N, C-alpha and C positions, 0 to 999 in steps of 0.2 A: 303451299310454300314447303322446297326440300330443304334441309338441316343436313351439311355432314360434317360427323367428325371426324378431324385429321391427328394423328397418330404421330409425332415427332420421333426422332431419332432417340432423344434424351430419354420420352417415356418407352421405348423402344430395350436400352438399354437397361432401366432400370426393369423392365419386364423380365430378363435375360438373371437376375440377380439369384442366387441362392434360395431354396426353398427350405432344405432341410438343412438341420445345422450338421457340422461334424461333429460324431458321438464316438466313442474309443471305449469297447467295451470288456476287459479283464476284473477275473479269468478267464479267458476263452476256451470252451470245453467244444474239441473235435475230435471225439473216442477213435483210434484208429483200429486196426486190425487184432491189436493185440491191446486193446480196452481199456489202453492211457492216451494222452493228449500230446500232439505235437508239440513241441516247446514254444507256440505264439508268446510274444509279451502282451498280445491284447489283438482286438479285430477293432480295425479302424472304419468308418464308414461315410465316405465324402460323396457330396450331392451337387451342385451346380459349383460354383465359386466360395469353396471354402477351403479352410488352413486348420490345421491341428501343430500343436507345439509340443516337443517332451524333452527329456536328456535320456543319455543310456551311455553305460562302462562296458564296450566291449573289449574281449579281450587282447592284450597288444598286436599282435598277430593272429587277429580270426582273419580279418581278408586275404592277407599274404603273408607267407614268410619270407622274408628276404635276404636269408641266407644263399648263399652258391649254389648247393646242394638239393636245394627245395623246389618242389613244381612252384614257378608263376603263375598254371591259372588255379590252383587249389587255396580257399578257404576250408577253413574250421568251423565244423558246424556246431561242433560242443561251447565253443567261445562266441561267436558271432551269435545278434541279437536279430531274433526274427516277428519280425510284424503281418500279416495279416492284413492287408488292406482292400475294401470293396467299394467301387467305383459305381453310382447308382446310374449313369450317364455315361455318352461319353465326354474323354476328357482331357486338356491333358494337365498329367499328372507333374508334379514338382518337387523335385526330393533333394533337401539339403541337409549340412552338416558341419557343423564347426566345433573347433575348439578352441582353450587356451593354451593347450600341454603344445611346446614349441616342438614335441616328439611324433606329434599328431600325422599319418598320413591315412588321410579317409578314403574308405571305400564302402561302396555296396553293390550286390545284384541282383536284379528284378527278374521274377519266374510270373509267367499268368497261372491261375488255378490256384490250389491248397492243397497243403500237403495234410494226409491222415494217417501216415506211415510212419511212425514216432519213436520205432525200437532204438533205444537210447546208442545202440553198440551202431545204429545202422548211418545215425544222424553223426557220421564221424567226418567227411569231406566233402564239397562242392563245389563246380563248377562257378570261379569269380566273373568269367571272362566269356563264357560261351563254349570255350575247349576242355576241352575230355571231356564231354558230356558224357557218354556214356563209362567212362571209368572212374568219374568224380562224382557224380549223381545214381548212382546204383547202388543199393535198393531203395534207400530214404524217400525219393520223389514218384512215391506210389498213393493212388487212393482209386474211389472207388468199387465196380465188383472187381473181385476177380484178383484185386491188386496190380492193376493195369496205372502202368503211366498215366502221373497227373500232372505234375509241373512242367513248362515247356520253358525255357531261356529266353528272355525279353529283351534287355540290356542289363548295364555295367555302367558306374562313376569309377575311378580313381583318380586320387589326385596324389602324388609321392614328390610336391614340393612346398604346396600350401598347408594350412590348418584348414581350408576352407573346401566343400566342392558340394556342386548342385548340378542334376541332371533334369531334363524335361521329355518327357513321353508321352506320343501322344494316342491315347486308347481307348478302346472300345468298352464298354459299361460289363463290370462283370470282376473276379475274383485274383489277387495277384497279392504273392508271397513276395518279400523284401529282407533280404539279409544287411545286418549293418554290421562294418568292420573297419579294423582297424592292418594296418603293413608295418612292418617291422623284422628285425633281425633275431629271431630266437637265439640264438649263440649268445646274444647282452641278457638274455632273463630280464625283458623291460618291463613296468608295470603295465595293468590294461590301461585305458584311454577313456577318461569321459566327454561325452560329444554332444551338442546341442543337437538338434533334429527336428525340420521341421519338416511337415508333408501338406500339399496343398494345391488345389485343384485348377483350373483353369477352364470354362464348357469350349466345347468345337463352335466356334461362329456360326455355322449351317445348325446346327443342333439348337445352339441358339437364340438365332433369328425364325428359327420353326413353331419351336414353344412361344417366342414373342408375340408373334403372328398369331398366333393360335388364342392366347389370351387375351389380345386386341379383337377378336373377331368379332366380339359380340359391340365393343364399340364402332367399327366400323361401319355398322348396320347404318343405313339411312331410314330415316323418316320424315313420313308426308304431315 
């Protein structure tokens, strides 16, 4: 007599859930060529379907200075808040920002890789939208032997209308650098803006299904 064990879609869905809880390491140490650390707030590790919430208060015009004479492609590295995110598996990374401050204009820039070149005088400006990369990101975005370029611009989000912002990016496993900031006119000397931040992952469907099937193989064996 043969007996077949059937795996339902519900069971497969359960198997695709997160197996490693989100972890945040702070302080995070990654001494670069000068022996100091790049100013990450910490390192966030995400796997499967994970989420993590925190708060941050970047400088008022850390993502973009809105005054007419300022470069709209430029963010200010010293006053932005930097996070290193590690994805242990391919996933859609969701980044959220929200504030109760009516003056909030949230923005973030996403880079692949980790920066270890942390000379304070060099972390001055960064490209907030992928333009002027050679000018705005040199020379702080370097790591590895011989200070070879280490970061690659991946995407950005900006909302100049409301106080909330969200963005989703389908990414392979790896390390990612995220700059969190706000947009304002520096001529008005506004105060820093407080934000609620959220980072979450949704596994890629194909990857999740393959993992689920692999986990279910022992149950699919037929017994005589």
